[in-house]
KEROVEX-159081 format. One line per field, with one value per residue: x negated, y, z negated of N, C-alpha, C, O, CB in turn; residue in one letter. Coordinates in Angstrom, 3 decimals, m for minus. Last residue first. Glycine has a CB too. Layout:
BEGIN
npx <- (X ...)
npy <- (Y ...)
npz <- (Z ...)
capx <- (X ...)
capy <- (Y ...)
capz <- (Z ...)
cpx <- (X ...)
cpy <- (Y ...)
cpz <- (Z ...)
opx <- (X ...)
opy <- (Y ...)
opz <- (Z ...)
cbpx <- (X ...)
cbpy <- (Y ...)
cbpz <- (Z ...)
aa <- (A ...)
***
This chain:
BEGIN
npx <- (m61.450 m62.285 m61.716 m62.039 m59.640 m59.530 m61.274 m59.756 m57.897 m59.080 m59.878 m57.789 m56.670 m58.380 m58.645 m56.135 m56.602 m58.468 m56.767 m54.639 m55.600 m56.668 m54.639 m53.353 m55.378 m55.422 m52.339 m53.262 m55.364 m55.077 m53.913 m56.007 m58.155 m58.325 m62.154 m63.773 m65.092 m63.198 m64.403 m66.329 m65.919 m64.675 m66.306 m67.800 m66.511 m66.679 m69.597 m68.849 m66.616 m67.902 m70.638 m69.180 m68.225 m70.986 m71.294 m69.942 m70.368)
npy <- (109.840 112.273 114.664 116.984 117.211 114.889 115.515 117.331 115.912 114.072 116.456 117.310 115.256 114.051 117.401 116.850 114.284 114.935 117.396 115.398 114.644 115.351 117.531 115.109 114.931 117.317 117.233 114.337 115.467 117.313 116.249 114.460 115.332 118.508 119.323 119.208 116.248 116.690 119.098 118.241 115.887 117.612 119.363 117.105 116.950 118.281 119.008 115.677 116.818 118.498 117.207 115.141 117.283 117.916 115.539 115.435 117.620)
npz <- (m92.718 m91.798 m91.158 m92.731 m93.789 m94.764 m97.189 m98.617 m99.005 m101.100 m102.988 m103.415 m105.180 m107.093 m108.449 m109.513 m111.330 m112.494 m114.216 m115.442 m117.304 m118.667 m119.804 m121.359 m123.648 m124.214 m125.723 m127.624 m129.286 m130.905 m133.464 m134.521 m135.027 m136.715 m136.547 m136.306 m134.880 m132.657 m131.610 m131.110 m129.367 m127.107 m125.991 m125.055 m122.790 m120.692 m120.611 m118.967 m116.969 m115.808 m114.522 m112.754 m110.639 m109.930 m108.898 m106.624 m105.378)
capx <- (m61.196 m63.595 m61.398 m63.385 m59.787 m57.946 m61.742 m61.133 m57.466 m58.347 m60.571 m58.459 m56.579 m58.658 m59.885 m56.184 m55.056 m58.316 m57.767 m54.043 m54.801 m58.448 m55.034 m52.572 m55.133 m56.181 m52.959 m52.234 m55.817 m54.958 m53.021 m54.528 m57.785 m57.542 m60.202 m63.981 m64.908 m62.727 m62.706 m67.060 m66.622 m63.729 m65.899 m68.818 m66.783 m65.316 m67.969 m70.118 m67.070 m67.348 m70.554 m69.773 m67.217 m69.989 m72.080 m69.821 m69.020)
capy <- (109.008 110.848 113.436 116.618 118.559 114.791 113.911 117.693 117.028 113.431 115.551 117.781 115.994 113.896 116.620 118.022 114.370 114.455 117.655 117.237 113.881 115.824 118.494 115.365 114.269 117.291 118.218 114.554 114.738 118.095 117.693 113.774 115.307 116.368 119.786 119.811 117.209 115.851 119.958 119.359 115.578 116.238 119.481 118.051 115.070 118.178 120.018 115.891 115.314 118.766 118.510 114.221 116.215 118.823 116.203 114.132 116.954)
capz <- (m93.191 m92.178 m89.804 m91.633 m92.452 m93.520 m95.922 m97.252 m98.190 m99.987 m102.131 m102.968 m103.971 m105.772 m108.063 m108.585 m109.943 m112.099 m113.918 m113.973 m116.666 m117.701 m118.573 m120.271 m121.703 m123.952 m124.142 m125.984 m128.006 m130.136 m132.981 m133.399 m132.906 m137.224 m137.112 m137.452 m135.806 m133.930 m132.191 m131.428 m129.940 m127.532 m126.503 m125.658 m124.317 m122.013 m120.979 m119.691 m117.705 m116.121 m115.252 m113.797 m111.548 m110.410 m109.517 m108.028 m105.605)
cpx <- (m60.955 m62.706 m62.175 m63.147 m61.158 m58.357 m61.416 m61.231 m59.136 m58.356 m60.620 m59.765 m56.846 m57.356 m59.503 m56.999 m55.432 m57.585 m58.092 m55.286 m55.584 m57.216 m55.605 m53.326 m54.707 m56.254 m53.892 m51.726 m54.339 m55.665 m53.670 m53.903 m57.094 m57.508 m60.031 m62.470 m64.544 m64.007 m62.550 m65.112 m66.040 m64.382 m64.659 m68.093 m67.426 m65.483 m67.065 m69.509 m67.284 m67.104 m70.073 m70.020 m67.902 m68.570 m71.316 m70.267 m68.968)
cpy <- (107.791 109.844 112.364 114.968 118.064 116.145 113.992 116.261 117.105 115.083 114.917 117.154 116.457 113.554 115.838 117.588 116.070 113.960 116.310 117.133 114.798 114.851 117.032 116.123 114.095 115.789 117.167 116.190 114.639 117.074 117.751 115.010 114.811 116.371 118.579 120.569 118.741 116.143 118.015 119.022 116.974 116.159 118.706 118.174 116.244 117.181 119.337 117.343 115.219 117.765 118.848 116.032 116.204 118.179 117.498 114.356 116.543)
cpz <- (m92.247 m92.781 m89.851 m90.631 m92.030 m92.909 m94.666 m96.729 m97.670 m99.430 m100.639 m102.117 m103.495 m104.698 m107.023 m107.237 m109.184 m111.308 m112.490 m113.772 m114.719 m116.656 m118.007 m119.602 m121.450 m122.422 m123.721 m125.119 m127.210 m129.328 m131.908 m133.278 m133.390 m135.480 m136.862 m137.540 m137.287 m134.974 m133.474 m132.075 m130.964 m129.015 m127.636 m126.899 m124.636 m123.198 m121.287 m120.999 m119.481 m117.605 m116.275 m114.765 m112.901 m111.163 m110.723 m108.625 m107.237)
opx <- (m60.634 m63.266 m62.655 m63.893 m61.605 m57.837 m62.067 m61.251 m59.543 m59.516 m61.365 m60.322 m56.179 m57.035 m59.866 m56.730 m54.776 m57.995 m57.927 m55.323 m56.329 m57.557 m55.287 m53.144 m54.717 m56.692 m53.503 m50.956 m54.406 m56.574 m52.952 m52.844 m57.053 m56.952 m60.877 m61.927 m64.884 m63.595 m62.055 m65.000 m65.134 m63.595 m64.040 m68.349 m67.983 m64.789 m66.447 m69.070 m66.642 m67.340 m70.622 m69.438 m67.566 m68.038 m71.282 m70.124 m68.458)
opy <- (106.699 108.938 111.672 114.380 118.592 116.506 113.627 116.170 116.946 115.408 114.989 117.372 116.391 112.621 116.240 117.444 116.311 113.110 116.796 116.526 114.755 114.391 116.937 115.854 112.972 115.637 116.228 116.255 114.927 117.509 118.484 114.720 113.851 117.235 117.691 121.537 119.020 116.267 117.987 118.678 116.593 116.329 119.164 117.779 116.208 116.820 119.702 116.982 114.962 117.968 119.270 116.003 116.855 118.679 117.681 113.590 116.907)
opz <- (m92.716 m93.397 m88.953 m89.847 m91.011 m91.853 m93.687 m95.502 m96.519 m99.684 m99.662 m101.041 m102.462 m103.962 m105.918 m106.045 m108.171 m110.518 m111.371 m112.701 m113.739 m115.566 m116.821 m118.415 m120.946 m121.281 m123.027 m124.161 m126.015 m128.620 m131.227 m132.722 m132.620 m134.801 m136.754 m138.072 m138.437 m136.127 m134.600 m133.252 m131.705 m129.946 m128.597 m128.036 m123.538 m124.148 m122.287 m122.091 m120.499 m118.796 m117.293 m115.850 m113.891 m112.155 m111.940 m109.578 m108.296)
cbpx <- (m60.388 m65.099 m61.678 m65.119 m59.847 m55.808 m60.950 m63.112 m56.621 m56.647 m60.469 m58.531 m56.261 m59.687 m60.500 m56.925 m52.638 m58.518 m58.608 m53.337 m52.718 m60.962 m56.314 m51.340 m55.324 m56.779 m54.016 m50.471 m56.610 m55.335 m53.049 m53.169 m58.570 m54.943 m58.857 m65.392 m64.996 m62.494 m60.525 m68.045 m67.986 m64.005 m66.030 m69.147 m67.983 m63.756 m67.206 m71.618 m68.727 m66.751 m70.134 m71.595 m67.110 m69.612 m72.940 m70.148 m68.861)
cbpy <- (109.399 111.239 113.924 116.364 120.624 114.865 112.373 118.331 118.544 112.417 114.802 118.396 116.375 112.818 115.762 119.324 114.488 114.351 117.755 119.472 114.150 114.840 120.110 115.884 113.541 117.421 120.052 113.825 113.065 119.464 119.222 112.411 114.603 115.957 121.042 120.762 116.964 113.980 120.280 120.812 115.261 114.521 120.069 119.513 112.846 117.589 120.861 116.452 114.889 119.024 119.222 112.904 114.456 119.645 116.708 112.863 115.523)
cbpz <- (m93.907 m93.573 m88.254 m92.896 m93.041 m94.371 m96.164 m97.931 m99.113 m100.358 m102.681 m103.779 m103.681 m105.775 m109.145 m109.357 m111.117 m112.464 m115.353 m114.544 m117.434 m118.386 m118.837 m120.472 m120.874 m125.294 m124.387 m126.434 m128.364 m130.388 m133.864 m134.142 m131.343 m138.499 m136.150 m137.432 m135.491 m133.543 m129.827 m130.134 m129.245 m126.406 m125.911 m124.858 m124.122 m121.321 m119.843 m118.245 m117.000 m115.134 m114.765 m113.108 m110.899 m109.151 m108.329 m108.181 m104.549)
aa <- (X X X X X X X X X X X X X X X X X X X X X X X X X X X X X X X X X X X X X X X X X X X X X X X X X X X X X X X X X)
***
């Protein structure tokens, strides 16, 4: 799970760097930040749900 999150983070960073090089980053920063926050909360909720289902908490 941690490896999957790290891979997604690396892909997002590469994508952001490419956008920054090719376009004005100011246009894309708010939607990217919102998607990153939403992804974080979804992953956290799934992780918590998995912990509760396994009874590991």
